[in-house]
MIDOSE-1310 file (N, C-alpha, C; in nm, 2 decimals, decimal comma, always signed):
residues 86
mdkd	+2,92/+1,01/-1,07/+2,80/+0,92/-1,13/+2,67/+0,96/-1,06; +2,57/+0,97/-1,16/+2,45/+1,04/-1,10/+2,35/+0,94/-1,00; +2,32/+1,00/-0,90/+2,26/+0,92/-0,76/+2,17/+0,87/-0,83; +2,08/+0,88/-0,90/+1,94/+0,83/-0,95/+1,96/+0,71/-1,03
fiaa	+2,09/+0,72/-1,11/+2,11/+0,60/-1,19/+2,18/+0,49/-1,10; +2,26/+0,52/-0,98/+2,29/+0,42/-0,88/+2,18/+0,37/-0,82; +2,12/+0,44/-0,78/+1,98/+0,40/-0,70/+1,91/+0,28/-0,79; +1,89/+0,35/-0,92/+1,80/+0,24/-1,02/+1,89/+0,10/-1,03
igll	+2,03/+0,11/-1,05/+2,11/+0,00/-1,03/+2,11/-0,08/-0,90; +2,05/-0,02/-0,78/+2,07/-0,10/-0,67/+1,93/-0,15/-0,68; +1,81/-0,09/-0,71/+1,69/-0,13/-0,69/+1,67/-0,26/-0,80; +1,73/-0,25/-0,91/+1,73/-0,36/-1,00/+1,81/-0,48/-0,97
agac	+1,93/-0,47/-0,89/+2,00/-0,57/-0,83/+1,89/-0,65/-0,74; +1,83/-0,56/-0,65/+1,75/-0,61/-0,53/+1,64/-0,69/-0,61; +1,57/-0,63/-0,71/+1,45/-0,71/-0,76/+1,52/-0,85/-0,82; +1,64/-0,84/-0,88/+1,68/-1,00/-0,93/+1,70/-1,09/-0,83
ttls	+1,76/-1,05/-0,71/+1,78/-1,13/-0,62/+1,69/-1,18/-0,54; +1,59/-1,07/-0,50/+1,44/-1,11/-0,43/+1,39/-1,20/-0,52; +1,33/-1,19/-0,64/+1,26/-1,24/-0,72/+1,32/-1,41/-0,73; +1,47/-1,43/-0,72/+1,51/-1,55/-0,72/+1,43/-1,65/-0,63
flpq	+1,39/-1,60/-0,52/+1,32/-1,65/-0,41/+1,19/-1,71/-0,44; +1,13/-1,64/-0,55/+0,96/-1,63/-0,57/+0,95/-1,81/-0,63; +1,04/-1,88/-0,72/+1,00/-1,99/-0,79/+0,99/-2,09/-0,67; +1,11/-2,07/-0,57/+1,10/-2,20/-0,44/+1,00/-2,18/-0,36
aikt	+0,95/-2,04/-0,32/+0,83/-2,03/-0,23/+0,71/-2,04/-0,29; +0,68/-2,01/-0,43/+0,59/-2,10/-0,49/+0,55/-2,23/-0,50; +0,68/-2,28/-0,54/+0,68/-2,45/-0,53/+0,67/-2,51/-0,39; +0,70/-2,44/-0,30/+0,70/-2,52/-0,17/+0,58/-2,50/-0,11
fkmk	+0,51/-2,36/-0,13/+0,38/-2,35/-0,10/+0,27/-2,42/-0,17; +0,30/-2,44/-0,29/+0,17/-2,53/-0,38/+0,20/-2,69/-0,33; +0,30/-2,74/-0,35/+0,34/-2,84/-0,32/+0,36/-2,92/-0,17; +0,38/-2,82/-0,07/+0,38/-2,89/+0,07/+0,47/-2,98/+0,09
etrd	+0,60/-2,96/-0,01/+0,71/-3,03/+0,00/+0,83/-2,97/+0,03; +0,88/-3,03/+0,14/+1,04/-2,95/+0,18/+1,14/-3,05/+0,21; +1,13/-3,17/+0,18/+1,23/-3,25/+0,20/+1,35/-3,23/+0,14; +1,34/-3,19/+0,02/+1,51/-3,13/-0,02/+1,58/-2,99/+0,01
isls	+1,49/-2,95/+0,12/+1,53/-2,79/+0,16/+1,61/-2,81/+0,24; +1,70/-2,73/+0,28/+1,79/-2,74/+0,38/+1,75/-2,63/+0,48; +1,70/-2,67/+0,59/+1,67/-2,57/+0,68/+1,79/-2,48/+0,78; +1,89/-2,57/+0,79/+2,00/-2,48/+0,84/+2,03/-2,39/+0,73
myii	+2,06/-2,43/+0,62/+2,09/-2,29/+0,50/+2,01/-2,19/+0,51; +1,87/-2,22/+0,50/+1,76/-2,11/+0,51/+1,79/-2,01/+0,65; +1,80/-2,10/+0,74/+1,82/-2,03/+0,88/+1,91/-1,91/+0,89; +2,04/-1,97/+0,82/+2,17/-1,89/+0,80/+2,14/-1,79/+0,72
laag	+2,08/-1,79/+0,57/+2,04/-1,72/+0,50/+1,95/-1,60/+0,55; +1,86/-1,64/+0,63/+1,73/-1,55/+0,65/+1,83/-1,47/+0,79; +1,93/-1,50/+0,88/+1,98/-1,42/+0,95/+2,08/-1,33/+0,84; +2,14/-1,37/+0,75/+2,23/-1,27/+0,68/+2,13/-1,13/+0,63
illw	+2,03/-1,20/+0,57/+1,94/-1,11/+0,49/+1,90/-1,00/+0,62; +1,86/-1,05/+0,72/+1,82/-0,96/+0,85/+1,92/-0,84/+0,89; +2,04/-0,93/+0,86/+2,17/-0,83/+0,87/+2,19/-0,68/+0,80; +2,14/-0,75/+0,66/+2,13/-0,65/+0,55/+2,05/-0,55/+0,57
iiyg	+1,92/-0,58/+0,62/+1,83/-0,49/+0,66/+1,87/-0,40/+0,73; +1,94/-0,46/+0,85/+1,99/-0,35/+0,96/+2,09/-0,25/+0,90; +2,17/-0,31/+0,83/+2,29/-0,23/+0,77/+2,22/-0,14/+0,67; +2,11/-0,15/+0,59/+2,06/-0,06/+0,51/+1,98/+0,03/+0,60
ilih	+1,91/-0,01/+0,71/+1,86/+0,10/+0,78/+1,97/+0,21/+0,84; +2,09/+0,16/+0,87/+2,17/+0,23/+0,92/+2,25/+0,32/+0,82; +2,26/+0,30/+0,72/+2,33/+0,35/+0,61/+2,21/+0,44/+0,53; +2,08/+0,45/+0,57/+1,98/+0,50/+0,51/+1,96/+0,46/+0,38
dlpv	+1,98/+0,35/+0,29/+2,00/+0,30/+0,17/+1,86/+0,20/+0,14; +1,77/+0,29/+0,10/+1,64/+0,24/+0,04/+1,64/+0,10/-0,03; +1,72/+0,12/-0,14/+1,74/-0,01/-0,21/+1,77/-0,16/-0,11; +1,85/-0,13/-0,06/+1,91/-0,23/+0,01/+1,79/-0,27/+0,13
ilan	+1,73/-0,18/+0,20/+1,63/-0,23/+0,30/+1,50/-0,29/+0,23; +1,45/-0,23/+0,13/+1,35/-0,26/+0,04/+1,37/-0,42/-0,02; +1,46/-0,45/-0,09/+1,50/-0,55/-0,14/+1,52/-0,67/-0,05; +1,59/-0,63/+0,05/+1,62/-0,74/+0,18/+1,48/-0,78/+0,24
sisf	+1,43/-0,69/+0,27/+1,29/-0,69/+0,36/+1,20/-0,80/+0,28; +1,18/-0,79/+0,16/+1,09/-0,87/+0,07/+1,17/-1,00/+0,08; +1,30/-1,03/+0,06/+1,38/-1,17/+0,06/+1,35/-1,20/+0,19; +1,37/-1,13/+0,31/+1,35/-1,21/+0,44/+1,19/-1,26/+0,45
afas	+1,11/-1,19/+0,38/+0,95/-1,24/+0,40/+0,97/-1,37/+0,32; +1,01/-1,37/+0,19/+1,01/-1,54/+0,13/+1,08/-1,62/+0,19; +1,22/-1,61/+0,23/+1,28/-1,67/+0,33/+1,23/-1,72/+0,44; +1,17/-1,64/+0,52/+1,11/-1,69/+0,65/+0,96/-1,79/+0,60
liii	+0,92/-1,75/+0,49/+0,79/-1,80/+0,45/+0,83/-1,95/+0,41; +0,95/-2,00/+0,36/+1,01/-2,09/+0,33/+1,06/-2,18/+0,47; +1,11/-2,12/+0,54/+1,14/-2,18/+0,69/+1,02/-2,26/+0,75; +0,93/-2,14/+0,75/+0,80/-2,17/+0,83/+0,73/-2,31/+0,76
lkvk	+0,74/-2,31/+0,62/+0,68/-2,41/+0,52/+0,75/-2,56/+0,56; +0,92/-2,54/+0,57/+0,99/-2,64/+0,59/+0,96/-2,68/+0,74; +0,94/-2,61/+0,86/+0,92/-2,67/+0,97/+0,78/-2,73/+1,00; +0,68/-2,67/+0,92/+0,53/-2,73/+0,90/+0,55/-2,85/+0,85
hg	+0,60/-2,86/+0,72/+0,62/-3,01/+0,64/+0,72/-3,06/+0,65; +0,81/-3,02/+0,71/+0,96/-3,11/+0,71/+1,01/-3,19/+0,60
């Protein structure tokens, strides 16, 4: 299979999963309301995403690194807002 096609699939998949954080991050930032968000779930998720970034670096896979770096930023923002606004 063509490597460019495979990379495009990876980038598209990464875009979908990364963008899934955006509505929660925007809502949390605007509303300053985090009561219904599980801090432990987001901490575990952020740890897993960080491991995906490390994995992507080790295998030199740009779609994995890029998508997970952005996801990690969104998850971290939600964690920070959860801690700040509890």
